[in-house]
N, C-alpha and C positions, 0 to 999 in steps of 0.2 A: 344466068351466068354466075350470080352470087352463090347459088346453091351448089353448083358444080365446083367452084373454087373452094367453098367451105368443106365439101366432101374430100377434095384433094388434100387440104391441110390436115383434116382429121385422119385421113388414111395414111399420110406420111408419118404423122406422130405415132399412131398405133403401129404402123409397120416397122418403125425403128425399134420398138420394143420387141416385136416378133423376131426381128433380125438378131437382136442380142441373145434372146433365148435360143434361137435356131443355131447360133454359133456353137453353143454347148453341145447340141446334138451332133452337129457336123464334125466337130473336132474329134469327138470320141469315135464316131463311125469311121472317119478317115484313118484313124490309127488302129482301131481294134475291129472294125466291121461290126460293131455292136450298137443297137438302138437302145439308148438309156432312157426308157420310158419313165424313170423316176425323176428326170430332170425338171419336169413341171413342179413337182413337190419341193425340189430344192429352191425354186423361185419363191414358192409360198413360204417356206421356212425363212428365207432371206427377208421377205416382207415383214413377217411376224417378229423376227429378231430386231430388225431396224425400228419397227414401230414401238416395241417394248423398250428398247434402249433410248429412243427419242423421248418417249413419255417420261421415263425415269429421270433422264438428264434435265429435261425442262422442269420437272417437279423439284429438282434440287437447285434450281435457279441458274442453270448454265445458260450462257448466251445462245440464242437460237442458231446462229451460224455454226458455232462450235459444237452444239448438240447434234446438229444435222451431220456434220463431218464425222464426228465420233460414232454416231449410230450407223452410218454407212460403213465405216471401217470395221466396226464390230460385227455387222451383218456379213460383210465379205469374209472376215476371218472365220466366223462360225460356219459359213457355207463351205469354205475351203476345207475346214476340218471334216465337215459332213461328207463332202465329195471324196476326200481321201479315204474316209472310213467305208463309204459305199464300195469304192473300187477295191479296197484291201480285203474287206470281209465278204462281200457279196459276189464280186465279179472275178477277182484274180483266181480263186480256186476253180472257176469254171472256164478259164481262158481257152483250154483245149477240149472242152466238152462240145457236144453237138450244139448247133446254133439255137435250137429250141430251148435249151436249159437256161442260158443267160437271159433270154427273152422273158421266160416265165419268172425268173428271179427278179428282173427289173419291174415287172408288174407287181410282184409281191412286195418289193421295197417301197414302191409307190403307195400301196395300201397301208403298209406299216407307218410310213411318214405321215400320211393323212390322219391316221388314228392317234399317233403320238402328238401331233399338233392339236387335235381336238381335245386330248386329255390335258394338255398344258394350257392352251389359250381358250378352250371352250368352243361351243358351237356358234356363239353370237358374232355379229360383225363388229369390227373394231375401227373406230374413226381415226383418221389421220389428222393430227393437229395442224391448224392453219399457221404456216410458217412465214408466209409473205402476203402482201396485199393482193397479189394475183390480179393485176390490172389487165384489162382487155384492150386489144389493139385492132383497129379496122384496117384491112388490106384488100383493096378491090371489092369492097362490099362484104367480104368474109371477116370473121372474128377469130382471133387467136389470142390466147392468154399467156401470161408469163410462164406458168408451169409447163404448158405445151412447148414453148420455145426452149426452155431449159432441158426438157426431156429429149427433144429432137437434137439439139446441139450436142448435149452430153453423149447421146447414143452414137452420133457420128464420130465424135472424138474418140470414144472407146473403141469403136470398130477400126478406125484408122490406126490407133495404137496397137491393136492386136495384129493387124497386118504387118506392121513394122517388126513386132516381136517374132512372128512366124517366118518372115522373109529376110530379116536383116540381123538376126542374132544367132548365137551358137545354139541356144535352146531350140529356136525355130528350125535350124538345120537338123538337129537331132530328132525333132518331131517328124519332119518330113522323111528322114531316113528310116525311122521306125515304121512310118506309114507305107513306105516303098517295100521294105523287106526287113522284117524283124530279125531274122537270123543273120543276115549280112550286116545289119547295123550293130548287132551284138559282137560279131567278129571284129568290127572296126573300133570296139571299145565303148560303144554307147550302152549306158545302163538302161535297159528296156523298162524295168519296173519303175525306175525313177521318172522317166519321161512320161509314161502312162499315168502315173500318179499326179504329176504336175499338170498334165492335160486335163484331168478330172478337176483339179483344183482351180485352174484357170476358168474352165467352163462354169464352175460353181460360183466363182467370184462375179462373173458376168451375170449369172442368174440372180445373185443377191441385189445387184444394182437394178436389174430389170424389175425385180419384185418391189423395190423401193419406188421406182418410177410408176408402176401400175397403181400402187397404193396412193401415191401423191396425186396422180391424175384423177382417180375416181374417189379419193378421200376415204377409202375403205380397205380393209384387209380381212380375209376369211380363210379358215382352214381348208376350204375346198377350192380356193381360187386358182390353184396351180394346175388342176386337172385339164380343164378346157384350154387354158393358155398353153399348156404343154402340147396338146394335140394340134393346136393351130401352129405353134412354132415348128413342130415336126412336119406339118404340111408345107410350111414355108421352106424348110430345108430340102424336102423332096422336090418342091417346085423349082428351086434354084439348082438343084443337083447335090444330093446329100454326100458329104465328104469334101465339098468345095466351099471354102470360106467366102469367096466372092458370090457364089451361088446362094449361100445362106442369107447374105445381106440383100441381094437382089430379090430373092424369094420373099423375105420378110416385108420389104417395102411394097412389092407387087401385091402380096396377099392383103396388106393393110388397105391399099387403094381399092382392090376388088371388093373387099368387105364394105368399105365406106361408101363407094359409089353404088354398090348393090343395095345397101340399106337406104340410100337416099332416093333411088329411082325405082325400086321394086314395086312400090305402091302404084306409081304411074303406069308401069308396064302391065300390071295385073288388074288394073281397075279398082284398086283398093282391097283386093282379096287377100294379098299378103302385105304385111307391114314391115317396118324396120326391125321389129323384134325377131325376124327370121334371118338376120345377117349372119348368124353362125352357120347357116346352111351352106353359104358360099365357100367357106374354107374346105368343107368336106366334098363339095361338088368339084372344086379345083383339084383336090387330092385324087378323086376318081378319074378325072380327065387326064391328069398327068400320068398316073399309073397305067392307064389304058393306051395312051398315044405316045408318051415320051417318058418311059420309066426312069431314064437316066437324068431327067430334069433339064432345065434350060441350058445350063452350062456343062453339066454332066462330067465332072472330073473329080478325081480323088485328090486329097491334100498333097500327096507326094508328086503329082504330076505338075505342080507349080514350082518344083525345086529349082 
């Protein structure tokens, strides 16, 4: 029972990060019908920017709490600028092109960002500085530490805040209007380009926070860290129903639980033939199952349908 509870805790923490990243995919798809495969690299850039800023601020003698807040803010700002630039330079000229063109462009942007990060930060792994004592707490025989608690609570708070923005603000109404019908929204006075750019910037800001969370959880950051994370977050978005905010959150949490439980019990089910190092297989197995049996996902709605 302790093992089961431990895997549930690990899965919820990991899944909350997947959900944050999946929200970036699903917002862009809900409005543009575009899969932004460069989003995983935006997460990586956010982690690298935050880590570089945090290391520099701590080196200058800044208080740890202030250094952490400033580094998160700088990472979010940097990723928002990056998200705006990607949309403006790479995607906007292809908005009315065949669907294959922006898809190939997204893969190209992903490769460019990976190599750019490698040139700036190098190939080596970068350690995340120890900011807090990170005490462990026992709950029903399972162990959860302070960083896991912070990651999970912060992720839930950010997701709740995003839902308020989308469903209770003027910007959110404009986003849902553009998702429903761009031409009609433009006739009603909505600035289409502005809304799409803000959507990319919001998703990129969430990606920066997710990158910081991943780095803090594992204590490491790397120029290639966004590739697999991006694929898993895309799987989470598809699982919940890509284009659906609630679906992205649900899909992220479910995928985290599936991976964690699979990693914890796959050895028992296979007699030790497979180990926990095969946990990444579960994400892509889930993707195949969903695409075959329920391509629209569990909730299967577009952003506009929740207007």
